[in-house]
C-alpha positions, 0 to 999 in steps of 0.5 A: 292482125293475126294470130302470128302478126302478135309475135311481131316486136314492131307490131302493136300489142293486142291492148293498144291494137284493141284501145285504138279501134275502141271507137268503131266497135258496137257497145257490146263489143265496147263492154268485151274491149273494156274487159280484155283491157283492164283484165288481161291477165283474167283474159289470157285463160277464161273461156269466151263462154266465161269472158263474156259473163264477165263483161256482161255479154254474150258469147256470140258478141265475144266471137264477132268482137275476136272476128272485128278485130281481125282474128278466125275466132276468140283461140287466135284472140286469147293466144295474143292476149297471153303472148301479151300477158307473159311479155308483160309479166317477163317485164314487170318481174325485171323492173322489180327485181325479183321474181312473183310473190307467188309463183303459177302453182299455188293454192286457191288462196294464194291465187287470190291474195296474189292477186290483191297484191298485183291489183294494189300495185297496178292501181299505185303506178296508174295513180298519179300524185295531182289526180289524188290531190285533186279528189283530196282537194274537191272532197275538202272544198265540197258543200254537199257530196253525194255518192252513187253506188250501185249492186255490189258498189253500194257497200263502198259508197256506204264505207265512203260515208262512214268513213267520210262522217268520220271527218264531219264530212256529211254525204248522201248515198243514192244506190238505187232507181228509189224515190229518195234517192232521185229526190237525192239527185234532184237536190243537185247543184253547184256547189255539190261533189258527186261520186260514181262508183263504177265496177264493169259495165257502167248502170243506167244510173251511175250515167244518168248521175253523171250526166245531170251533175254536167247539167247542173254544173255540179263537180264530178269524181269517178272512181272506176275499174275500167280505164275505159270508162263510160262514167269516167268520159263525163267526169272532171275527175277520174281515179283508177283501180284495178280489181283483176280476180282469179274467182267469180267476183271481182276482187275489191282490195284496191277500191278499198284501199283507194278510197281509205287513202282518201280519207288519209289524204282529208285527215292530213290536211288538217290533222289537228282539227281532225285528231279528238274526233277520231280519238273519241270514235276510237273510244266508244 
């Protein structure tokens, strides 16, 4: 695959080509591959060093990954990403029947809001009704819920536990490798639903929790911003959310919306039973 080859409409896009060859890459190169596929609009305009930092690897790995795909170096891969991004932008605008929410010449605030808007739209487009209904049913039927999320995902694990408690669903959080957290993992059984929240490269604790859940025959749900997530490979169900961002931190707007959407789905299953409890909480 060469720089000029990507311009041909007869050939696969960069993202398709990466996914086709994904299993050939090393572990670090897979981290780069996942990031490019799931964050194309960022990768198209990042330097090799910036892409390496966001993919939690080194700039030399980014260069080697480019060469493994058949490019002379990273600039050629980046050009292919730019061309795919431009094509996708034109196609999306045509489908929407109008211009983008913000122009390319925008402020930092507009750029951030525009990214959040796009993340919500992409997340909604990639989720199916069956996936969401399946996740809601798993939550409603679980006798015990364990939510695993480390680093920045620990906040969303806590928030998910909070809104589940409003619906009288008790959940426990595993947010570290500490003794108490590991004890909670140790109590996983067939009646447990294990929910793993993942952003970027999967933390070893997330993979450990998922593998343990499978061994104990527990139900599993992964919520991840990587369509080729290692966590998702072990999960019974996976919900994808988009987290593209023009800033130094990933956008979690779509994740927050997804978490709240699951709660609304649970509420709708038995609205009469939940109505009085929610009203009492709002009056506190």
